[in-house]
BAFIZA-798490 format. One record per residue (C-alpha): residue number from 1; residue in three letters; z, x, y. Coordinates in nm, 4 decimals. Each point is the difference from the previous one (the first is absolute). Layout:
<nodes>
[node NUM; "Ala"; [Z; X; Y]]
...
</nodes>
This chain:
<nodes>
[node 1; "Unk"; [-15.0819; -19.3754; -0.4580]]
[node 2; "Unk"; [-0.0111; 0.3712; -0.0815]]
[node 3; "Unk"; [-0.3076; 0.0829; -0.2047]]
[node 4; "Unk"; [-0.1664; -0.3366; 0.0671]]
[node 5; "Unk"; [-0.2991; -0.0692; 0.2210]]
[node 6; "Unk"; [0.0699; -0.2628; 0.2571]]
[node 7; "Unk"; [-0.0929; -0.1145; 0.3450]]
[node 8; "Unk"; [0.2810; 0.0579; 0.2474]]
[node 9; "Unk"; [0.0243; -0.2756; 0.2582]]
[node 10; "Unk"; [0.2396; -0.0311; 0.2908]]
[node 11; "Unk"; [0.2459; -0.2883; 0.0292]]
[node 12; "Unk"; [0.0896; -0.1672; 0.3301]]
[node 13; "Unk"; [0.3107; 0.2205; 0.0063]]
[node 14; "Unk"; [-0.2117; 0.3150; -0.0310]]
[node 15; "Unk"; [0.0995; 0.0695; -0.3602]]
[node 16; "Unk"; [-0.2321; 0.0884; -0.2847]]
[node 17; "Unk"; [-0.1185; -0.2753; -0.2342]]
[node 18; "Unk"; [-0.1677; 0.1263; -0.3163]]
[node 19; "Unk"; [-0.2788; -0.2105; -0.1461]]
[node 20; "Unk"; [-0.0944; 0.1117; -0.3515]]
[node 21; "Unk"; [-0.3640; 0.0201; -0.1074]]
[node 22; "Unk"; [0.0060; -0.3043; -0.2246]]
[node 23; "Unk"; [0.1829; -0.2033; 0.2682]]
[node 24; "Unk"; [-0.2669; 0.0935; 0.2562]]
[node 25; "Unk"; [-0.2883; -0.1119; -0.2215]]
[node 26; "Unk"; [0.1815; -0.3220; -0.0915]]
[node 27; "Unk"; [0.0774; -0.0755; 0.3657]]
[node 28; "Unk"; [-0.3604; 0.0439; 0.1146]]
[node 29; "Unk"; [-0.1427; -0.2009; -0.2875]]
[node 30; "Unk"; [0.2505; -0.2817; 0.0586]]
[node 31; "Unk"; [-0.0916; -0.0188; 0.3708]]
[node 32; "Unk"; [-0.3322; -0.1394; -0.1164]]
[node 33; "Unk"; [-0.1526; 0.0929; 0.3360]]
[node 34; "Unk"; [-0.3033; 0.2283; -0.0017]]
[node 35; "Unk"; [0.0912; 0.3180; 0.1857]]
[node 36; "Unk"; [-0.3038; 0.1604; 0.1646]]
[node 37; "Unk"; [0.1585; 0.3410; 0.0470]]
[node 38; "Unk"; [0.3159; 0.2045; 0.0100]]
[node 39; "Unk"; [0.0451; 0.3326; 0.1779]]
[node 40; "Unk"; [0.2508; 0.2368; -0.1636]]
[node 41; "Unk"; [0.0403; 0.2843; 0.2481]]
[node 42; "Unk"; [0.2490; 0.2007; -0.2008]]
[node 43; "Unk"; [-0.0008; 0.3141; -0.2092]]
[node 44; "Unk"; [-0.0960; -0.0270; -0.3676]]
[node 45; "Unk"; [-0.0864; -0.3721; 0.0313]]
[node 46; "Unk"; [-0.2994; -0.0176; -0.2377]]
[node 47; "Unk"; [0.2159; -0.1206; -0.2900]]
[node 48; "Unk"; [0.1339; -0.2821; 0.2197]]
[node 49; "Unk"; [-0.3633; -0.0622; 0.0953]]
[node 50; "Unk"; [-0.0867; -0.0517; -0.3664]]
[node 51; "Unk"; [0.2818; -0.2547; -0.0240]]
[node 52; "Unk"; [-0.1266; -0.1950; 0.3005]]
[node 53; "Unk"; [-0.3560; 0.0216; -0.1382]]
[node 54; "Unk"; [0.1148; -0.1263; -0.3398]]
[node 55; "Unk"; [0.1849; -0.2856; 0.1726]]
[node 56; "Unk"; [-0.3238; -0.1151; 0.1628]]
[node 57; "Unk"; [-0.0126; 0.1570; 0.3472]]
[node 58; "Unk"; [-0.3697; 0.0383; 0.0906]]
[node 59; "Unk"; [0.0256; 0.3280; 0.1954]]
[node 60; "Unk"; [0.2806; 0.2543; -0.0276]]
[node 61; "Unk"; [0.0119; 0.2927; 0.2396]]
[node 62; "Unk"; [0.2374; 0.2682; -0.1185]]
[node 63; "Unk"; [0.0623; 0.3745; -0.0246]]
[node 64; "Unk"; [-0.1008; 0.1968; -0.3086]]
[node 65; "Unk"; [0.2831; 0.0187; -0.2506]]
[node 66; "Unk"; [0.0499; 0.3776; 0.0181]]
[node 67; "Unk"; [-0.0219; 0.0183; 0.3812]]
[node 68; "Unk"; [0.2495; -0.0121; 0.2820]]
[node 69; "Unk"; [-0.1171; -0.1329; 0.3352]]
[node 70; "Unk"; [0.0884; 0.1246; 0.3470]]
[node 71; "Unk"; [0.1714; -0.2838; 0.1916]]
[node 72; "Unk"; [-0.2186; 0.0329; 0.3092]]
[node 73; "Unk"; [-0.3120; -0.0123; -0.2197]]
[node 74; "Unk"; [0.1231; -0.3176; -0.1733]]
[node 75; "Unk"; [0.0759; -0.1626; 0.3360]]
[node 76; "Unk"; [-0.3378; 0.1034; 0.1427]]
[node 77; "Unk"; [-0.1845; -0.1268; -0.3080]]
[node 78; "Unk"; [0.1825; -0.3345; 0.0097]]
[node 79; "Unk"; [-0.0586; -0.0509; 0.3736]]
[node 80; "Unk"; [-0.3705; 0.0769; -0.0329]]
[node 81; "Unk"; [-0.0406; -0.2159; -0.3110]]
[node 82; "Unk"; [0.1644; -0.3062; 0.1560]]
[node 83; "Unk"; [-0.1874; 0.0519; 0.3260]]
[node 84; "Unk"; [-0.3366; 0.0117; -0.1797]]
[node 85; "Unk"; [0.0898; -0.2920; -0.2254]]
[node 86; "Unk"; [0.1366; -0.2443; 0.2548]]
[node 87; "Unk"; [-0.1761; 0.0814; 0.3270]]
[node 88; "Unk"; [-0.3527; 0.0517; -0.1303]]
[node 89; "Unk"; [-0.2237; -0.1734; -0.2520]]
[node 90; "Unk"; [0.0806; 0.2285; -0.2968]]
[node 91; "Unk"; [0.0738; -0.0587; -0.3649]]
[node 92; "Unk"; [0.3137; 0.1507; -0.1520]]
[node 93; "Unk"; [-0.2208; 0.2636; -0.1642]]
[node 94; "Unk"; [-0.1818; 0.0877; 0.3218]]
[node 95; "Unk"; [0.3252; 0.0133; 0.2007]]
[node 96; "Unk"; [0.1443; 0.2361; -0.2629]]
[node 97; "Unk"; [-0.3077; 0.2252; 0.0071]]
[node 98; "Unk"; [-0.0032; 0.0128; 0.3795]]
[node 99; "Unk"; [0.3756; 0.0654; 0.0261]]
[node 100; "Unk"; [-0.0284; 0.2793; -0.2560]]
[node 101; "Unk"; [-0.2939; 0.1516; 0.1915]]
[node 102; "Unk"; [0.1944; -0.0153; 0.3274]]
[node 103; "Unk"; [0.3007; 0.1591; -0.1701]]
[node 104; "Unk"; [-0.2135; 0.2848; -0.1346]]
[node 105; "Unk"; [-0.1388; 0.0535; 0.3528]]
[node 106; "Unk"; [0.3410; 0.0180; 0.1671]]
[node 107; "Unk"; [0.0305; 0.3134; 0.2184]]
[node 108; "Unk"; [0.3461; 0.0680; -0.1465]]
[node 109; "Unk"; [-0.0842; 0.1856; -0.3232]]
[node 110; "Unk"; [0.3372; -0.0923; -0.1497]]
[node 111; "Unk"; [-0.1114; -0.3652; 0.0237]]
[node 112; "Unk"; [-0.3725; 0.0399; -0.0784]]
[node 113; "Unk"; [0.0563; 0.1852; -0.3269]]
[node 114; "Unk"; [0.1950; -0.2972; -0.1372]]
[node 115; "Unk"; [-0.2995; -0.2395; -0.0084]]
[node 116; "Unk"; [-0.1058; 0.0842; -0.3564]]
[node 117; "Unk"; [0.3386; -0.1145; -0.1306]]
[node 118; "Unk"; [-0.0648; -0.3670; 0.0811]]
[node 119; "Unk"; [-0.1806; -0.2036; -0.2646]]
[node 120; "Unk"; [-0.0950; -0.3629; -0.0456]]
[node 121; "Unk"; [0.0186; -0.1957; -0.3232]]
[node 122; "Unk"; [-0.2258; -0.3075; 0.0080]]
[node 123; "Unk"; [-0.0045; -0.3008; -0.2307]]
[node 124; "Unk"; [-0.3352; 0.1071; -0.1413]]
[node 125; "Unk"; [0.1172; 0.3513; -0.0888]]
[node 126; "Unk"; [0.0348; 0.0866; -0.3655]]
[node 127; "Unk"; [0.3180; 0.2010; 0.0283]]
[node 128; "Unk"; [0.0862; 0.0137; -0.3697]]
[node 129; "Unk"; [-0.0871; 0.3717; -0.0160]]
[node 130; "Unk"; [0.2173; 0.0814; 0.3032]]
[node 131; "Unk"; [0.3119; -0.1858; -0.1053]]
[node 132; "Unk"; [0.2687; 0.2106; -0.1651]]
[node 133; "Unk"; [0.1296; -0.1129; -0.3388]]
[node 134; "Unk"; [0.3411; -0.0576; 0.1611]]
[node 135; "Unk"; [-0.1483; -0.2938; 0.1923]]
[node 136; "Unk"; [-0.0719; -0.1829; -0.3248]]
[node 137; "Unk"; [0.3410; 0.0878; -0.1416]]
[node 138; "Unk"; [0.1825; -0.1314; 0.3087]]
[node 139; "Unk"; [-0.1750; -0.3357; -0.0179]]
[node 140; "Unk"; [0.0129; -0.0195; -0.3798]]
[node 141; "Unk"; [-0.3792; 0.0009; -0.0235]]
[node 142; "Unk"; [-0.2239; 0.1613; -0.2512]]
[node 143; "Unk"; [-0.2693; 0.2139; 0.1604]]
[node 144; "Unk"; [-0.2638; -0.2481; -0.1164]]
[node 145; "Unk"; [0.1749; -0.2929; 0.1706]]
[node 146; "Unk"; [-0.0988; 0.1082; 0.3489]]
[node 147; "Unk"; [-0.2984; -0.2130; 0.0751]]
[node 148; "Unk"; [-0.3025; 0.1760; 0.1421]]
[node 149; "Unk"; [-0.1613; -0.1554; 0.3040]]
[node 150; "Unk"; [-0.2412; -0.2803; -0.0790]]
[node 151; "Unk"; [-0.2531; 0.1424; 0.2424]]
[node 152; "Unk"; [-0.0616; 0.3356; 0.1620]]
[node 153; "Unk"; [-0.1194; -0.1859; 0.3101]]
[node 154; "Unk"; [0.2524; -0.0003; 0.2828]]
[node 155; "Unk"; [-0.0444; -0.2747; 0.2561]]
[node 156; "Unk"; [0.2111; 0.1003; 0.2979]]
[node 157; "Unk"; [0.0296; -0.2421; 0.2930]]
[node 158; "Unk"; [0.0958; 0.0805; 0.3584]]
[node 159; "Unk"; [0.3433; -0.1209; 0.1124]]
[node 160; "Unk"; [-0.0262; 0.0571; 0.3755]]
[node 161; "Unk"; [-0.0233; 0.0007; 0.2869]]
[node 162; "Unk"; [0.3061; -0.2031; 0.0891]]
</nodes>
């Protein structure tokens, strides 16, 4: 898969399984189950975030495309996000904001300075200006074929506490 963008998954045997961009979008769309969010805590994951967004995921948390993320910062962000989402009465958006704030307040500067690298793509976001041309080429889309959101209003519901 040299030169191709893909999501690398792990098999039961611990080996790499490469899922190409078009396969990922097709898989999510064929699930026909509305996904409320996905958390991509890996370096350079914004492009994958666009793919999940295009496939219909309501909230995508990812790392800016040109950024690497410190492992301990990614783990801390994920723990805080899931804690806020599932143990308190927070929306996905609020849990993300609070987790990012906690990350930026971490006493370990190596962790706290990573907070700005996390972004969220929501279903109501008009991301057409942020998407690289390569995205359209990969999915065989013309730039004009990416539908803009029908509404700028974002109605986020709380998922927890559980």
